[in-house]
C-alpha positions as CSV (number, residue, x, y, z in Angstrom):
1,M,-12.0,-31.8,68.8
2,E,-10.9,-29.3,66.6
3,E,-11.3,-26.8,68.8
4,L,-9.4,-28.7,71.8
5,T,-6.3,-29.7,69.4
6,I,-2.9,-27.9,69.3
7,T,-0.5,-29.3,66.8
8,I,3.1,-28.1,67.2
9,N,5.9,-28.8,65.2
10,G,9.3,-27.4,63.8
11,L,11.2,-27.4,60.8
12,S,14.5,-28.4,61.9
13,K,14.5,-32.3,61.2
14,T,11.6,-32.2,58.3
15,Y,13.4,-29.8,56.2
16,S,17.3,-30.4,57.4
17,V,17.8,-27.1,58.9
18,T,19.0,-28.1,62.4
19,G,19.7,-25.3,64.6
20,W,17.6,-22.9,62.9
21,R,15.0,-23.3,65.9
22,V,11.7,-22.4,63.6
23,G,8.4,-23.9,64.6
24,Y,4.9,-23.5,64.3
25,I,1.4,-24.2,66.1
26,L,-2.0,-24.8,64.6
27,A,-4.8,-24.1,66.5
28,T,-8.0,-22.0,67.2
29,P,-7.6,-18.4,67.4
30,E,-8.4,-18.3,71.5
31,L,-5.6,-20.9,71.9
32,T,-3.2,-19.3,69.9
33,G,-3.5,-15.9,71.7
34,A,-2.7,-17.3,75.0
35,I,0.0,-19.9,73.6
36,R,1.5,-16.7,72.2
37,K,1.4,-14.7,75.8
38,V,3.4,-17.9,77.2
39,H,5.8,-18.0,74.2
40,D,6.8,-14.4,74.5
41,F,8.2,-15.2,77.8
42,L,9.8,-18.5,77.2
43,T,11.7,-18.0,73.8
44,V,13.5,-15.5,71.8
45,G,12.2,-15.1,68.5
46,A,13.7,-16.7,65.6
47,P,15.6,-14.3,62.9
48,A,13.3,-12.9,60.0
49,P,14.9,-14.5,57.3
50,L,15.1,-18.2,58.7
51,Q,11.2,-17.7,59.2
52,R,10.6,-16.8,55.7
53,A,12.9,-19.5,54.6
54,G,10.7,-22.1,56.4
55,V,7.3,-20.7,55.0
56,A,8.9,-21.2,51.3
57,A,9.9,-25.0,52.2
58,M,6.8,-25.6,53.4
59,Q,4.9,-24.2,50.2
60,L,6.9,-26.6,47.8
61,P,5.1,-29.6,47.0
62,Q,5.5,-32.8,48.4
63,S,7.1,-34.1,45.2
64,Y,10.5,-32.1,45.7
65,Y,11.0,-33.9,48.7
66,E,10.5,-37.1,47.4
67,D,12.7,-36.5,44.6
68,Q,15.3,-35.7,47.7
69,Q,15.5,-39.2,49.1
């Protein structure tokens, strides 16, 4: 199923950054190429600093988020 699966998610609720409108997809290169073409026509890009902040947040260990509760 890996070659048929597309995972779509966003950072807004998971990382408490509502309003940032930063998301991501996980899929095979063939699928992501097609998704990018559609995405370019349907949305505008998130600012680069917010994209970098999202990457930093996803690289933090799970324990960081467990300690926030």
